[in-house]
C-alpha positions, 0 to 999 in steps of 0.5 A, a space after each residue: 212467846 212474843 214475836 216482835 216485828 219493827 217497820 220504820 217509815 221516816 220518823 214513824 216506827 211501827 212495832 207489831 207484837 204477837 203472843 204474850 207480853 209478860 214477865 218472861 217476854 217483857 225483857 225481850 221487848 225492852 231490849 228491842 226498843 232500847 236503841 230506838 233512834 232519836 229521830 223517831 217521833 211517832 211510835 205505833 204498837 200494833 197489838 192486834 195479835 197480842 193475846 195477853 199483857 201482864 204488869 211487866 208488859 204494862 211497865 214497858 209500855 208506860 216507860 215507852 209512853 213517857 219516853 215518847 211524850 218528850 219527843 212525839 207520841 206513842 199509840 197502841 192500835 188493835 187491842 182485843 177485848 182481853 188486852 183492853 180489859 187489862 188496860 181498863 182495870 189497871 187505869 192504863 186506858 186513861 194514860 196510854 193513847 189507844 186507838 181501835 
């Protein structure tokens, strides 16, 4: 299960994720993020409460990173030890902007 909460503040969109971002829930996140307004220049994922991320979740995050690179920036905040390990093992820690 994945809970998604969006909060927009001007050109900044914060998306808080809680639960598991996996094969089952990745399409849900993709569908929620698909209509992101063109005026969003900063996309922040609050992943403090994200328990797990699979390759399907990584694919969505990479796609959003590429999308946002063309018009602004994307940041991941609050990765716990387990999620950070996935980013490091897959090399995504070197691609994505991850803040403590």
